[in-house]
N, C-alpha and C positions, 0 to 999 in steps of 0.2 A: 445229277440230273435221272427224272423216276418216268417211269410207267403204270399207269393203273389201267385194269380192264373193267367193267360193268355196266350196268344198264344206267344211262345218263336219264335223268327225269327234266324238264319242262325248261331244256336247254336249247342254244343253239338255233331255235327255229324248226324243229324236229317233231315228225308230226308219230304219232305211237312211240313205242318202248323200242330201243335198239340198242344192240352191246356195243361197245366199243371201245377202243382203245385211246389213251388219252396219255400226251408226253408231255416230261413240264425241262425246261432247259434251264441253265444254271441259274440265269433272271428269275426265275421263276416264272414264265410267261408258258402259254399253251401253243405247240409248234409241231408243226410235222412228225414222221415216224424219226425216234434217234438210236440205230442200232446200239445196243449193247448196257442201253438204261437201266436201273434199277427195279426190278419190279415188287410195288410195295402193297399193293391189292389185285389180287385176280380175282373178281365176283363179288359180289354184292352191287349196292343200288348209292347212285352216284348223282349229287345235289348240289347248285350253284351255292354258296356257304349264304349262310339265314342270314337273314335283318332282323332287328330290333327295330321297329320304325317310331316308338316311343322308350326312350331309355333315359334315364339321367346319370349320365358319369360326372363323381364329384358331388353329390348329395347324399348323406343321409342322415338317420334317423331327426338327428339335430341341428340338421343344414349341411353347412359345408364341410368336407375334408378334407384331408392333405393329400397332394399328389400321391402318396404312397399309396393311400387307400383308395383313390382312384382308379389308380394303376391296376391295385387288387381285383375292385368290380372289373375292368375290361378283360383281366385274365378269365374270369369265375364265367363272364361271358363266353368267351373263345372257347374256353372248354367244351361247352354245351353246344357250340357250332356256328355261334351268331359271330360273323367277320365282317357285317359291316351294321353300324346305330347311325342312328339318325338320335341324336341328342337333344333332345326337346327341352331343353333350358335348366343351366347349371349354374351355382355360384362362385362356380370356381373354374379358372380359367385353366380348359384342359386341351391350350395349343400345344404344350412342351410331347403332349403324348401322341400328336395325331404324327410325328415324326418315327414313334416308337416300328421296328418292322415286325415285333414280334405280338403286338394286339392289334386289334381290328380298328377298320378305317371308322373314324369318328368325323359323320356330320355334324357340325355345331348349330346350336341357335342363338349362342350368346346367353344373355338371363330373361328369367320370365320379367314380361312386365305387366305390374299392378296397381291398384291402389294402394296408398295406406291403409291399414289393416284387414285388408281385402285380401288375404294370401296367408301361408306360412310366415310367418316373421324370420327376414334375414334373408330372404333368399330372392327376392326380386327386386328389380328396379320401380321404386315406388315414385310415383305424378302424383302430388298434389292438385292440379292442376290437371283437368282431362284432354284441355286443346295442348297439351306436350305433346301428345301424343306421337301424331307425325312426325314430329323433331327426333323423337327415341328410336322410335320403329328406323327412322332412316339410317339412328346411330347403329345402334344394333344389325341392322342391313348389314354395313359396312363392320361392324366386328363377325360375324357369322359367318357360314360356310352356304349362305344363301338362303336360309328360315328366321323368321323370327317366331317368339311365342309370346301369346296374350293372353292373358288371363281374360277369360269372357264373362266369368261371373262366378262367384263366392259365395258364402254366406253373408250377410248385411245385418249384424243383431239387433240393429233400429227394428227392422221388420220382423225378425226371426228365421229367416228363410235364406234361401236360393236368390238373387238376385244380379240382372247385367251389372258390369262396371262401367261401361262407356255409352257414351249417346252416341246414336246412328249417323250423327255427320259427319263425328269425331273419325269414327270405325270407316267410313270411305274414305277421306284423306290420308288415314294412315296407311290404310290397305294399297293406295294410290302410289304411297311413296314408297312401301316397299316396293314395288313392283318395277315404279322407275329406276328403282337400283335394283331391280334385279333377281331381286330375293321373294320368296311365296312366304306367304304366314299359318299359321296357323292358331287356335286357341282353342285352351280347357276350357269346356263347357258340359256341364250338367244338368242344368236344368233346361225349360223351353225356352223362356223368358229372351233370353240374350240370341239363342240361334236365329232369328229373324234381320235383324242389321245385319250380323257379321255375314251370312251368307250374301244376303242381295248387295253386300258391299264389295262382295267379291274373295271372299275369305277361300285359300286353296284347301282348306282341312281345316277338320273339328277331329279334335281329341275329345273321346269318353262317348260322349253324347248320347245316352240315355232319353233323355227328354226330348229327342225327334221326333216329329211326329208325321204324318203321311203325306200331308202338303209339301212340309221342311224335305221328305228325303224326295219326293218329285223334286224339286227346285236343288237340291244337290246333283240329281242325277240329271237333270237338264245341264246346268253349269261345268257336269264335272267336276265336283267338289269332293276331297274323297274322307273317310270316315275310318280313323285305328279307335277302335272302341275301349282299347284297354281292358280286357272281359276280368282277367285275374285282380283288377284293382278292384273294378264292381263287385266283383264279391265280398271287399271290407266294406261297404254298404251298411249292412245291419250291426256291423259292431260300431262303428262311426255314429250310428241313429242310435244306438243303445248309450252310448257316454255322452248324448246331446240330451241332457237330463233337463238344460233351461233355456230349450226350440226346440217343443215337443211339438211345430209346425213343420219346423225342418227336419226333425229326426223323422215324423212322415212322411214327408214328401222323398229321404232318402231311401226309407222303403219300398215306395212305392215307383222310384227308380229303377230301383235293383229288381226288382218284380217283376219291371217291361222288357228290361233291355233284353235279353234273348229275342224276344218278337222284333223290335227295331230293331236289331240287326239282322236278322231274316226278311224283314221287308226293305230294308236300304239292297241290300243284295239281290232281292226279284225286283228290283227299282233301278238297277244298273248303278250305283253308287259303289265306285273303289272303294272296296275294305283293307286296310291293312293289318298285320300283326304287331301287336306295341303292348311291352308287359308293364310301361311306367315302373321298372324298376330303381330304386332310391327313394329312401325314406322308409317307406311302409312295404315295400313290394323288393326282394331280397334277389339280385342277380341269376342270372342263369335258367331261368323260366321260362326262356320263349317255346320250347314243346308246351309246356303246360297251355298258353295263350292258341297254337295253334290248334291243340286239342279242344278248346272251348271254342274256340269258332265253328269249330266242326260240329260240334255239339249246338250251336247257334244256329244251321243251316248252312253251313257252307260246305261241300264237298269235298273228303277229306285232298284229292288235289289241288281247288281251289284255298283249301286252308294253308295247305303245305303251300304253294304258292305265293300264297300272302304273306308270306314269312319268308319269300326266298325269289325264284324269278321274277316276280308280279312285282314283287317289292322292289327290285331292281331296278330293274323299269321304270316303275314311276318313281325312283332316285337320281336315275341318270347313272346307271351302273350296271357292267355287262356284267353278261352272264358267264357260260363255257361254251368259249371258242378257238381257235386259232387266232392268236393275238394276243387273247385278253389273256388277264393276271390268272394266276391256277390258285384262288378262295373257294372251297369249296369243302364237302362234308362227303361220309361215304358209312355208310350203311349196312349191317347184313343179308338184311332182308327188308323187302318195302313197305316203305311206312304208311305209302297208302291205303295198304290192307290192313294196317295196327297200328297208328302215328303215336304209340306210347315208344315205339321202335325209337322215337325221333331223343328220345332219355339217354341211350347210350349208342354216342357213333362210335362205329370203328375205327375214323380216321379224320382227322380235323386236317386241314392241308390253307394255311394262311401264305397267301405271300409265294405259293410254291415250296414252302416247307412243312414236313409234318410238326405240329405244334402238340397234340393229344390224339394220341390214340391208345385203344383197350385192347388185351390179348386174343 
């Protein structure tokens, strides 16, 4: 049983900063005062466990990894303070990791759904007939934890540039099928052409989204469609363009999208689009970089507090998970100084507590 004392940020519906005492019982829950509880933190800033809203546990540079490597990926994220992961598609069945008490909570989206030769080989369920999409989406909704992940666009080598994968009427039927099953749908989208059909079909979230135009941002805000811009992933676009020597139109497009991304995020925030932090770890992005994504969101126009909330209390609310209040699980991170004053503090948590147990601490 533990006692923590510090300034609680963004939790419990409190207004302003408040120094609190938190008590954790033997079951790992936040409870009323426990006489004689061991004090493990006395001073600092307490934040609800961080959230990576776009992560891939079980995906490596060459495709699926084994469970041992997926376990290691999750532990790297955990030690960086990420205690809740929305796994945005994985070729590996990671359900065995969900029962592990020493690993972050994983909200699975099943496997990506794409067309043949229109995504990373060996990663997605590939549909020869696009009209199979509603049926496969329903299957993935049943296999996951309330999310389905579509590939909305990818390079079409026949035209040499990004292009949509799905007809608009197919998207309407597929997203309706997911919603009927109680699941939400998100989609990988880089360019602009796939976005109108996805947004108007009622998709719940857009991943990446550097091709968003002002009218589409307005429509997302009206509908409450979320954006997870994965800014540290988009920083790889110039390198992707440099390697795409056979496709100069695509390469130029990727450079253009990279150059405009910060403005897209800023305009989305100003319009009222819900924006959340996701690293896209797995494959080309290493795990444990949630602090870098939060800093990038701040650089793109979010206040420091809002950027932190996008990876903590706001993201938890969006995903239906509690913050820090009596009766909630003690998933939290503690920092020695106020991360809102210097977000780089997020790279060195003083304590990570998962399910009421200290799992990572620095001196």
